[in-house]
N, C-alpha and C positions, 0 to 999 in steps of 0.2 A: 363364841365364848359362853361357857356355861356358868351360871351364877345361881345363887339362891336369893329369892325375893320374899319380902313380907309385905302383905297389904295391911292397911291401917284403918280398919273400920270399927273393930268390935269391942275392945276392952279399953277402959280408961287407964289402967295401970300396967297391963301386961299385953304382950302380942297376942292378937286374937287368932292369927293364922300364920303358920310358917309354910312356905310353899316352894316347890321346885319350879324353877323358871329358867328360861333361856333368853338372853338379850343378844340379838345378832343384827349386823348391818347397821349402817348409819347413812345419814344424808344431810344436806345443807352445808353451807360454808359461809364464812364471813370475809368479805373483801376489804382489804385495807384501803383507807381513803388516802391516796397519794396526790391529790389535786393541790395546786399552788395555794389555794385558800386554806386547806388543811395544814400544809406545811407552815404557812405564815402563822396560823393559830397556834401550832405547836411551839414555834419559835417565840411567840409572844408570851406564852405560858412559861417557858423556860426563863425568859428575860425577867419575868415578874418575880421569880424567886419564891421565897417562902410566902410572900404576900399573896401571889397568884395561887399558890397551893392551898392556902387557907381559905381564899374565896371559893376555890373549886370544891373543897370539902363542905363548906357551908351550903353551897348550891345543891350538892348531892343530898345532904341531910334534909334540906328543905324539900327536895323532890320526894324523899322517902316519907316525910311527914304528910305531904300533900296526898300521896297515893294511899297511904294507910287511912287517912281521913276520908278519902273518896270511896274506897273499895271495901274496907273492913265492915261497915254497917250492913253490907249485902251478904256476908258470910255467916252462916248459922251453924249451930250444933244440932245434930239429929240423934235422938235417943230412941232405941227400941227396947223390947223386953230383955234382950240379951247383950246389949252393948251400945256403943255410940260411934258416931262419925261426924262428918261435916257436910255442908251443902251450900249451894250458891243460888240466891234468889234470881229467877230467870225473867219474870214478868210481873205486871201489876195485878195479876189474878191470884198470886200466891204460889205459883208454880216454882219448885225448887229442884235444881239438877244436883244429883249426887251419884255415887257409884252403886251398881247393882249389888255388890257384896256388902255395902253398908246396910241396905234395906233387908237383905236376906229374904226370908219368907214372911216378914212382917207386913201388915197392911195398915197399922196405926202407929203414929209416931208423935213424939214430943219435940218441938222445935224451940230452941233457946237462942235469943239474939245476943250478939257480943256485948251489948250494954246490960245484959241480965234481964230481970223482970220475970213476970209470970210466963211459963212455957206455953206455947201455942200448940193446938192439936192439928195434926196433919194426917192425910190419908194417901194411900198409894194411887198414883195415876197410871203408872205402867213401869215395867222393868224389862231390860234387854241384857240378860246375863252374858250373851255371846260377845257383847261389846263393853260390858261392865258399866252401863249407864242406866240410871233410873230417874224417874220424876215423881215427887210427892207434892201435895198441894195443901196449903193452909186455906181453909174455907173463908171466902170474903177478902182474901189478900192479907189480912192480919196487920195491915199498915207496914208491911215489909218493903224495903227499898230494893228495886231491881238493880242488878249489877250491869255494867257496861261490858259487852262481849266484843272482843277484838278479832282480827283476822289472823289466826294462828299460822296460815300459810306464808305470812310475811316475816315470821320469826327468823332471827339470825343467831348463829352460834356466837356466844360471847355477850349476848344481850342480858342486861340486868333484869331479874325477876324477883318477886316476893311470893312466898307461899303462905297462905292464910287459912286458918282452920282451928280445930280444937284438939291439938295433940295432948294426950294424957288427960283429956277432959278439961284442959285449960282453954276456955272459950276466948276467942278473939286473939289468938297468938299469931305472930308474924315472924317469919325467918326470911333471910335474903341470900341470893346467890346469882348464878348466871345460867343461861341455857348452855349446857355442856355438849349436847349433840341433838340431832334431829333424825327422825325416821327410824327409831329403834323398834324392834319387834320383841315384845315382852310376853312370856307365857307364864301363867301362875295357876294355882289351884284355889277354887272357891272353898272357904271354910265351911259353908253351909252344906254342900253336898259332895265336895271333893272333885267336882268337874274341872277340867282344865279350861282356862280362858286365855285366848291369845288376843292381844291388842297390837295393832300395827300402827306405824307412823307415830310412835310415842315420843314425847319430849323428855330428854334426860336433863336433869337440873342438879346443881350443887346446893340449892336451897334445902335446908334440913326438912325432911318429911318423917314424922314420927306417928306412933299409934294414935289414931283419932283424926289425922289430917285427911284421910281418904274422903273424896267427895268435895273437898274445899276448893280453893281458888289459887291458881298460879297467875300472877298479875304483872303486867309490864309497867314501865314508868309513865305510861299514858293513862294509868288507872283502869286499864282494860283487862278483862279475864281472857287469858290465852290458852289455859289448860286446866284440867281437873286432876289434881294429884291422886294417884291410885296405888302406888307401890314404892317400896324402897328395897335396895339390895341388901343381902346379908352376906357376911364374909365367913365361909365355912372354916377358914384357917384360924378364926378367932372364936370358934364355938358358935357359929351362926349369930354373932352379934352384928348390929347394924354396921354396914359399910359406910363410913362418913362420906357425905357429898355425892351419893349416887341414888337419886330418886327419879321416878317416872310419872309423867302426867299424860292424860288423854288430851289431844289437841281440841280446841273448841270447835274447829271445823267439823270434827267427828261428833263431838258431844251434842252440839246444837242440832245437827242433822237428825240424830236419833231422838233427841228430846222433842223436836217439833212433831215427829210422827207419833210418839207416845201421847203427847198432849192432844193431838187431833183425833186419833183413833184408838189409843191404848195399846197399839202393837206396831211392829216395825216390818215393813214390806220392802223398803228400799235402803238396805244397809250400806250399799256401796262396796260390799265385800264379796269376793268370789266364792263359789261353792260348787261341789260336784253333785249335790242333791242326794246324798246317800247316807246310810247309817253304817258306822264302821266299828271294828274291834281290832285290838292288837293281835298280831300273830308272831309266835316265836318258834325256833327250831328245837330239836331235842335237848340241846344244851341250855335252853332258856334264853338264847340270844334273839332279840327282835329282828324279824326279817321283812316285815311289811305290814300293811293295813288291810285287813280282811273286809270284804263287803258283806254286811249282814242284811241289808235291805237296799234294793236298787229299783225304785219306781221306774216303770217303762218310759214315763215322760220326763225323767230327770236328765240332766246333761250327760251323766255317765251311762244311763240306760239307753239314751238315743245313740250313743257311740258304740253300743254293743257289749258293755260290761255287764256281768251277771253276779248274782249272789254266789259266794264262794271264791270269786277271784280275789287275788291279793295284790294290791298296788304297791310297787316298789320304788317308783319315782314319778315325779310330776315336773314337767318342763325341764328335765335334766337334773333336778335336785332329789336326792334320795329321801324316801319316806319310810324309815324303819318302824315308826310307830305313829299313833294318831296325833301326838303332839307335833311331831315333825311335819306331818301332813298339814296341820293347821298353820304352822309357821310358813310353809311354802305358799299356801293359798292366800294368806293375808297380804302377801306382797303382790298378788295378781289382781286383775280386774274382771268384773262381770263382762261377758261377751268376748273375752280373750280366748283364742284357740291355743291349746297346749297339748303336748304329747304326754300321754299317760302310759308308763310301762307297768306291766302287771304279769303275775303268774296265773294262768287260767286253771280252772278246777281240774283239768286233766294233767297239770304239771308243766305244760308248755309255756315258754316265755312269749308274751305278746305285747303289742303296743296299739294304742288307738289315739286318734285326734279328737279331743273333747272341747266343745265350746262351753266355757264356764257359765254357770248361772249365778243368781244372787242369793247370798245367805239370808234366810228369813229368821223369824223369831225362834 
């Protein structure tokens, strides 16, 4: 399924970037509870009539209020010289997780808490554009309240979630929805340099995500952060206006894995993502139709190099999936794992069609 997505980091009143993206594949399911206890509970609720419904609504409202009170103080607005986005306080040292496309090339930031007050100064700890995660730090902690981070691997489709951030510059804004799907692959272009960024295992949510929400928090009803909102779909049939109820977030299992490495060393060496270890370019035929991914640099010790691929070879498929261009290659690789052996089909520099078994490596910074 081809879509257009927009990321939401950069401008307070207008979209900072409009990007081509593809969201494909899905995962996760929600099992219905058909146990006797659940059936009895359902019957009791029906018997209660309007009184039971009123009590249920009041309970849900109370849950919303509790979650907002618990989690919102940990969600901040991040301002750079070129725009703004959101961030989530990660620890007591003042480390804040956000999106790489929010920080862009900036190294100095202003951080505003949802309660307002004098903005705090923050500096860049590290950024990992390939996974769209970055960490900035307020020196001395700034009295910021760390958020509670939950286990995103336990999310279920249909689960209620709240998106918190600074859409359109409105600090401390909350929207609500559900987890619509799990395991999405989302590819978009960074407004900073136009590079394509592919995020795998993304959470799709119906909670409204608007300009400025990027880097904020997707929170469950246990007041735990389960995702970092990063993009929203655009509907080309409506002139690329926002597609209601289709937003995407990076799961915290991914975000915290990257953040921990950035905080420890300022770089990422264990991304958990598969790679061929090569530099590539798109290759087209005489009519301009993409036909594969050309290898522009193949280090001898890279996974591709060890398997015998060379500069000038053109990869046409990986693991049985066609790779007509670099974006397609990224989408295939993000669904694979380091150490996995895959078949790579390619056209050799002499024009012959070849294949090789490649043991995938790990995508680095």
